[in-house]
C-alpha positions as MATLAB code, in Angstrom:
seq = 'MHADRMKRIPVWALDDEKIKTFIEYRFPKAKTDPRQRRLAARMVRLIYLYYRAGETNIKIAGELKMSLNAVDCALHRINKAMGRPLKRVGRPKKNHDSIEPSYEASL';
ca = [
      90.255  140.951   89.082;
      89.636  139.442   92.478;
      85.791  139.866   92.047;
      86.082  138.074   88.534;
      87.971  135.029   90.298;
      85.362  134.739   93.161;
      82.699  134.572   90.425;
      84.376  131.843   88.626;
      84.842  129.314   91.778;
      84.947  125.677   90.435;
      82.005  123.498   91.727;
      84.442  120.817   93.190;
      85.740  123.519   95.407;
      82.585  123.816   97.361;
      81.811  120.109   97.695;
      83.514  119.034  101.200;
      83.240  115.423   99.888;
      85.320  115.756   96.618;
      87.796  117.649   98.626;
      88.033  114.982  101.070;
      88.217  112.398   98.413;
      91.311  114.481   96.525;
      93.010  114.667  100.085;
      92.809  110.836  100.809;
      94.018  110.254   97.192;
      96.897  112.774   97.376;
      97.988  111.772  100.801;
      96.975  108.076  101.569;
      99.051  107.648  104.578;
      97.916  110.991  106.420;
      96.363  108.818  109.162;
      99.609  107.123  110.264;
     102.406  109.481  108.672;
     102.756  112.678  110.524;
     104.616  114.400  107.689;
     101.661  113.518  105.113;
      99.126  114.535  107.891;
     100.834  117.896  108.080;
     100.914  118.283  104.346;
      97.202  117.507  104.008;
      96.170  119.921  106.470;
      98.053  122.719  104.463;
      96.409  121.767  101.301;
      93.133  121.846  102.975;
      93.855  125.167  104.461;
      95.134  126.388  101.106;
      92.009  125.332   99.300;
      89.823  127.102  101.928;
      91.573  130.338  101.830;
      91.841  130.746   98.196;
      88.396  129.111   96.965;
      86.201  129.786  100.050;
      87.531  132.697  101.867;
      88.650  134.507   98.832;
      92.316  135.398   99.689;
      95.012  136.606   97.466;
      97.908  134.275   96.799;
     100.149  136.862   98.653;
      98.052  136.622  101.866;
      98.059  132.729  101.675;
     101.605  132.774  100.919;
     102.373  134.855  104.189;
      99.580  132.846  106.341;
     100.946  129.502  105.436;
     104.915  130.591  105.380;
     105.142  129.376  101.792;
     106.816  131.431   99.050;
     104.399  132.885   96.186;
     105.523  130.379   93.779;
     104.930  127.696   96.040;
     101.064  128.756   96.446;
     100.981  129.306   92.594;
     102.194  125.721   91.852;
     100.040  124.144   94.432;
      97.061  125.739   93.323;
      97.809  124.720   89.541;
      98.396  121.193   90.577;
      95.120  121.021   92.828;
      93.281  122.626   89.619;
      94.706  120.169   87.123;
      94.150  117.198   89.368;
      90.623  118.150   89.975;
      89.962  118.723   86.375;
      90.402  114.784   85.990;
      89.356  111.547   87.414;
      91.325  110.988   90.860;
      93.951  108.213   91.000;
      96.271  106.964   93.638;
      99.576  108.614   93.959;
     102.634  106.802   94.540;
     103.727  103.163   93.470;
     101.262  100.571   93.027;
     101.115   97.865   95.700;
     102.889   94.520   94.450;
     100.343   91.589   94.172;
     102.060   88.536   95.910;
      99.063   86.488   94.951;
      99.947   86.278   91.247;
     101.462   83.427   89.628;
     105.013   83.852   88.489;
     105.650   82.883   85.035;
     107.432   79.597   84.457;
     110.548   80.356   82.363;
     111.186   76.662   81.756;
     108.034   76.464   79.713;
     109.645   78.829   77.256;
     112.439   76.455   76.556;
];
């Protein structure tokens, strides 16, 4: 089973630029926010251990001090996100340059 999984590694998992783009989209404040930086580093480590080093979920859970279920969920979310076009996470920024509608015009 493990050998079969290693034969089916997704193309994106071997592309550093795609992984970097995914991490930047998923953790947009990683350069300034220590919490996001820590979570981003853990996700990169998870991707490396699972897809490149070929470690099992149990070994990854032990190394990253996560539950087995948390590893499975993170891998599922990563696969789901990488299977579709990337989009920013979180609230969209407010556009303060837009023109507010005039309510008097509708009277």
